[in-house]
C-alpha positions as CSV (number, residue, x, y, z in Angstrom):
1,M,-40.8,-21.6,110.4
2,K,-43.4,-22.5,112.7
3,R,-46.1,-21.2,110.5
4,Y,-44.6,-24.0,108.2
5,F,-44.8,-26.8,110.9
6,R,-48.3,-25.5,111.9
7,A,-49.5,-25.8,108.0
8,K,-47.8,-29.0,108.0
9,N,-50.0,-30.2,110.9
10,I,-53.1,-28.8,110.2
11,I,-53.5,-29.7,106.5
12,P,-54.0,-33.3,107.2
13,I,-56.5,-32.9,109.7
14,V,-58.3,-30.3,107.3
15,I,-57.9,-33.1,104.2
16,S,-59.7,-35.7,106.8
17,L,-62.6,-33.8,108.2
18,A,-63.2,-32.3,104.5
19,I,-63.4,-36.1,103.1
20,L,-66.0,-37.3,106.2
21,L,-68.2,-34.5,105.8
22,L,-68.1,-35.0,101.7
23,T,-68.7,-39.2,102.3
24,F,-71.4,-37.9,105.3
25,K,-73.2,-35.7,102.6
26,V,-73.2,-38.4,100.0
27,V,-74.4,-41.4,101.9
28,G,-76.0,-39.9,104.9
29,G,-74.5,-40.1,108.9
30,I,-73.4,-42.4,111.1
31,D,-74.8,-44.9,113.7
32,F,-72.9,-44.2,116.5
33,S,-74.6,-46.7,118.4
34,I,-73.0,-49.5,116.8
35,L,-69.7,-48.2,118.5
36,K,-70.9,-48.9,121.8
37,N,-71.7,-52.3,120.9
38,I,-68.1,-53.5,119.2
39,P,-67.3,-56.9,120.8
40,I,-64.4,-56.7,122.8
41,V,-63.4,-60.0,122.1
42,L,-63.2,-59.3,118.4
43,I,-60.7,-56.4,119.8
44,L,-58.8,-59.2,121.4
45,F,-59.0,-61.3,118.4
46,A,-57.7,-58.6,116.2
47,S,-54.7,-57.4,118.6
48,I,-53.3,-61.2,118.7
49,V,-54.0,-61.4,114.9
50,Y,-52.0,-58.3,114.4
51,I,-49.1,-59.3,117.0
52,A,-48.6,-62.2,114.5
53,I,-48.5,-60.4,111.5
54,K,-45.9,-58.1,112.8
55,I,-43.9,-61.3,113.9
56,I,-43.9,-62.1,110.1
57,N,-43.0,-58.8,109.2
58,T,-40.1,-58.9,111.9
59,F,-39.0,-62.1,110.0
60,R,-39.0,-60.4,106.7
61,F,-36.8,-57.6,107.8
62,S,-34.7,-60.1,109.7
63,S,-34.2,-62.0,106.5
64,L,-32.6,-59.1,105.1
65,Y,-30.1,-58.3,107.9
66,H,-29.0,-61.4,109.0
67,S,-28.2,-60.0,112.6
68,G,-29.1,-58.6,115.6
69,S,-31.9,-59.0,118.3
70,F,-35.2,-60.0,116.9
71,T,-37.3,-58.7,120.1
72,K,-35.6,-55.4,119.5
73,L,-36.2,-55.4,115.9
74,L,-39.9,-56.7,116.5
75,L,-40.5,-53.7,119.0
76,S,-38.8,-51.3,116.7
77,L,-41.4,-52.6,114.0
78,L,-44.5,-52.1,116.2
79,Y,-43.3,-48.6,117.1
80,C,-42.3,-47.6,113.3
81,N,-46.0,-49.1,112.1
82,F,-47.6,-47.0,115.0
83,V,-45.7,-44.2,113.5
84,L,-46.3,-45.0,109.9
85,S,-50.5,-45.5,110.5
86,I,-50.9,-42.3,112.6
87,A,-48.4,-39.7,110.6
88,P,-49.8,-38.3,107.5
89,F,-48.5,-38.6,103.6
90,R,-46.4,-41.8,104.6
91,A,-43.9,-39.6,106.9
92,G,-43.4,-42.5,109.2
93,E,-41.4,-44.1,106.8
94,I,-38.7,-42.1,107.9
95,S,-39.1,-43.7,111.4
96,Y,-38.2,-47.2,109.8
97,L,-34.8,-45.9,108.5
98,S,-34.3,-44.3,111.8
99,Y,-34.1,-47.4,113.8
100,M,-32.7,-49.6,111.6
101,K,-29.5,-47.3,111.8
102,K,-30.0,-47.8,115.5
103,I,-30.4,-51.5,115.7
104,Y,-27.6,-52.6,112.7
105,D,-25.7,-49.6,112.6
106,K,-25.6,-49.8,108.6
107,A,-25.0,-47.1,106.0
108,H,-28.4,-45.3,105.1
109,S,-28.0,-46.4,101.8
110,F,-28.2,-50.1,103.1
111,N,-31.5,-49.4,105.1
112,V,-33.2,-47.7,102.2
113,K,-32.2,-50.6,100.0
114,N,-33.7,-53.1,102.3
115,L,-36.7,-51.0,102.9
116,L,-37.1,-50.4,99.3
117,I,-37.3,-54.3,98.7
118,I,-39.8,-54.8,101.4
119,R,-42.0,-52.3,100.0
120,I,-41.5,-53.5,96.2
121,F,-42.4,-57.5,97.4
122,D,-45.4,-55.5,99.4
123,F,-46.6,-54.1,96.0
124,I,-46.1,-57.5,94.4
125,S,-48.1,-59.0,97.3
126,I,-50.9,-56.8,97.0
127,I,-51.1,-57.0,93.1
128,S,-51.1,-60.6,92.9
129,I,-53.8,-61.0,95.5
130,M,-56.0,-58.4,93.8
131,L,-55.1,-60.2,90.4
132,L,-56.1,-63.6,91.8
133,S,-59.0,-62.3,93.6
134,S,-60.3,-60.7,90.3
135,F,-61.1,-64.1,89.2
136,F,-63.7,-64.7,91.6
137,I,-65.7,-61.6,91.5
138,L,-67.5,-62.2,88.4
139,G,-70.9,-61.1,89.8
140,Y,-69.3,-57.3,90.4
141,R,-67.3,-56.4,87.7
142,N,-69.9,-54.7,85.7
143,N,-70.1,-52.5,88.8
144,I,-66.5,-51.7,88.8
145,S,-65.9,-49.3,85.4
146,F,-62.2,-49.0,86.0
147,F,-61.8,-52.6,86.2
148,K,-60.1,-53.9,82.8
149,P,-57.7,-51.2,83.1
150,L,-56.8,-51.7,86.1
151,V,-56.1,-55.4,85.8
152,S,-54.1,-54.8,82.9
153,I,-51.9,-52.0,84.4
154,S,-51.3,-54.6,87.3
155,M,-50.1,-57.2,84.8
156,F,-48.1,-54.7,83.1
157,L,-46.3,-53.5,86.5
158,I,-45.9,-57.1,88.0
159,T,-44.4,-58.4,84.7
160,L,-41.8,-55.5,84.4
161,I,-41.0,-55.7,88.5
162,I,-40.4,-59.5,88.1
163,L,-38.3,-58.9,85.1
164,S,-36.5,-56.2,86.7
165,I,-35.6,-58.4,89.5
166,I,-34.4,-61.6,87.6
167,F,-32.0,-59.4,85.5
168,K,-31.1,-56.8,88.7
169,N,-27.6,-57.1,88.4
170,S,-27.3,-56.2,84.8
171,L,-29.9,-53.1,85.4
172,A,-27.9,-52.3,88.3
173,N,-24.7,-52.1,86.1
174,I,-26.3,-49.8,83.5
175,M,-27.7,-47.5,85.9
176,I,-24.2,-47.3,87.8
177,K,-22.4,-46.7,84.6
178,I,-24.7,-43.8,83.7
179,I,-24.9,-42.4,87.1
180,S,-20.9,-42.3,87.0
181,K,-21.0,-40.4,83.8
182,I,-23.4,-37.8,84.8
183,K,-21.4,-34.5,85.5
184,F,-23.1,-31.6,88.2
185,S,-21.4,-28.6,89.7
186,N,-24.0,-28.8,92.4
187,N,-22.7,-31.0,95.0
188,F,-26.1,-31.9,96.7
189,I,-27.0,-33.4,93.5
190,L,-24.4,-35.3,93.2
191,R,-24.5,-36.8,96.7
192,I,-27.8,-37.7,96.1
193,L,-26.7,-39.6,92.8
194,K,-24.0,-41.3,95.0
195,F,-26.5,-42.4,97.5
196,F,-28.6,-43.9,94.5
197,A,-25.3,-45.8,93.0
198,E,-24.9,-47.3,96.5
199,I,-28.3,-48.6,97.0
200,L,-27.9,-50.1,93.4
201,E,-24.6,-51.9,95.0
202,Y,-26.4,-53.4,97.6
203,I,-29.4,-54.3,95.6
204,K,-26.9,-56.5,93.3
205,D,-25.3,-58.1,96.3
206,T,-28.8,-59.1,97.6
207,S,-29.5,-62.7,96.3
208,I,-32.0,-64.1,94.7
209,K,-32.4,-66.7,97.7
210,E,-33.0,-63.6,100.1
211,L,-35.4,-62.2,97.3
212,L,-37.5,-65.4,97.5
213,N,-37.5,-65.4,101.1
214,V,-39.0,-61.9,101.3
215,F,-41.3,-62.8,98.7
216,I,-42.9,-65.8,100.7
217,L,-42.9,-64.1,103.6
218,S,-44.5,-60.9,102.3
219,L,-47.3,-63.1,100.6
220,L,-48.0,-64.8,104.1
221,Y,-48.1,-61.4,105.8
222,W,-50.4,-59.5,103.3
223,S,-52.9,-62.9,103.3
224,L,-53.0,-62.8,106.9
225,R,-53.5,-59.0,107.2
226,Y,-56.4,-59.3,104.4
227,T,-57.9,-62.7,106.1
228,L,-58.1,-60.2,109.6
229,G,-60.4,-57.8,107.6
230,Y,-62.5,-60.6,106.3
231,V,-63.1,-61.6,110.2
232,I,-63.5,-58.4,111.6
233,L,-66.0,-57.3,108.3
234,Y,-67.6,-60.6,108.6
235,F,-68.5,-60.1,112.4
236,L,-69.6,-56.6,111.9
237,G,-72.5,-57.9,109.5
238,I,-70.9,-57.6,106.2
239,H,-71.0,-61.3,104.8
240,L,-69.1,-61.0,101.3
241,N,-67.3,-63.4,99.6
242,I,-63.9,-63.7,101.0
243,F,-62.3,-63.0,97.3
244,N,-64.4,-59.5,97.3
245,I,-63.0,-58.5,100.7
246,F,-59.5,-59.5,99.4
247,F,-60.2,-57.6,95.9
248,I,-61.5,-54.4,97.6
249,T,-58.9,-54.7,100.2
250,S,-56.2,-54.8,97.4
251,I,-57.2,-51.4,95.6
252,I,-57.5,-49.8,99.2
253,M,-53.9,-50.8,99.9
254,L,-52.8,-49.5,96.5
255,I,-54.5,-46.4,97.3
256,N,-52.7,-46.1,100.6
257,I,-49.1,-46.8,98.9
258,I,-49.6,-43.0,97.5
259,P,-48.4,-40.8,99.8
260,I,-51.9,-38.7,100.7
261,Q,-52.3,-40.3,103.7
262,T,-54.1,-38.1,106.4
263,I,-53.5,-38.4,110.1
264,A,-54.6,-42.2,111.1
265,G,-55.9,-42.4,107.4
266,F,-59.4,-41.1,108.5
267,G,-61.4,-39.8,106.0
268,I,-59.3,-41.7,102.8
269,H,-60.6,-45.1,104.8
270,E,-63.6,-44.6,105.0
271,A,-64.5,-42.8,102.0
272,S,-63.2,-45.7,100.3
273,W,-64.7,-48.5,102.0
274,T,-67.9,-47.0,101.6
275,Y,-67.6,-46.6,97.9
276,F,-66.4,-50.1,97.4
277,L,-69.2,-51.5,100.1
278,I,-72.0,-49.9,98.2
279,L,-70.5,-51.2,94.7
280,F,-71.0,-54.6,96.3
281,G,-74.5,-54.1,97.4
282,I,-73.9,-53.4,101.0
283,N,-76.7,-51.1,102.2
284,K,-76.0,-47.1,101.5
285,E,-76.7,-45.9,104.9
286,L,-74.9,-48.7,107.0
287,S,-71.9,-48.6,104.8
288,L,-69.9,-45.5,106.1
289,T,-70.9,-46.7,109.8
290,L,-69.3,-49.9,109.2
291,A,-66.1,-48.5,107.5
292,L,-65.7,-46.3,110.4
293,V,-66.2,-49.3,112.8
294,F,-63.9,-51.4,110.9
295,H,-61.0,-48.8,110.8
296,I,-61.3,-48.2,114.6
297,I,-60.9,-52.0,115.4
298,I,-58.1,-52.3,113.1
299,L,-56.4,-49.2,114.8
300,I,-56.6,-50.1,118.5
301,P,-53.9,-52.9,118.5
302,V,-51.9,-50.5,116.3
303,L,-52.1,-48.0,118.9
304,I,-51.9,-49.9,121.8
305,A,-49.1,-52.3,120.3
306,G,-47.0,-49.1,119.2
307,L,-47.1,-47.1,122.6
308,V,-46.4,-50.2,124.8
309,S,-43.4,-51.1,122.4
310,R,-42.3,-47.5,122.5
311,L,-42.3,-47.6,126.5
312,I,-40.2,-50.9,126.5
313,I,-37.8,-49.3,124.2
314,Y,-37.7,-46.4,126.2
315,L,-37.4,-48.1,129.5
316,K,-34.9,-50.6,128.5
317,K,-33.1,-48.1,126.6
318,I,-32.9,-50.2,123.2
């Protein structure tokens, strides 16, 4: 058992180092002198905007729960995002379910349903922003070999998801009937199917108005996150069109959805941004350095807010 947990902790670190070393080999080293010159004002600005982003996220969650302390929820979400950002393989999602259970004392299936709705609208928002920004990157489309398949698949997925939401009650009823007719001798599988049926029942009870609120707040949430990234990159000397940054960010966010995240995203973040910055004409030697500096700047508010919120939760016994 101990060997298992050691391997579980070591593997993400090895993956991070391997990706970083491979990126170093392909594009060159890092100019660490730039790290010394990161403006404090930029970090303060990023921290303020980060809190504003998380306040919007708190409104998203509260719109589905309709009760509880807003401050307690905000502190919990700040800490959960800290865990999600640091933990490998997106294991931090479990922290959301744990804290929602503490705050609202709802069934796990209800909390899973709400988190699932949030994540679905995260996906819809990211895809929507990517598709919109794709119309304004005309000069770079030929550089992206997977541009047409990416846009086509994205349009198909977003159409499928929207139709599923519109006809959610009918689909949920069909799935519940199918589940009720499935017979298994294994109690564990039966419990999973029952749990899934409970989630579908909760989805049926969620109104279109609630879903629309989550969608609007999700678009606002992601637009602000993208804009923060654009401002930071601009001050770092990357003067790409805002739609180019939005398009690149969307693809990288889609990559982050896959549960392959390393510790704090190191390695995958740098490799992804370096690849796309070079595609969009940024100097090869500077791309990796700027990607790393960008990562550090957006990570600092997450770390500080997460640790401070955890301390407040502990001291106030929230």
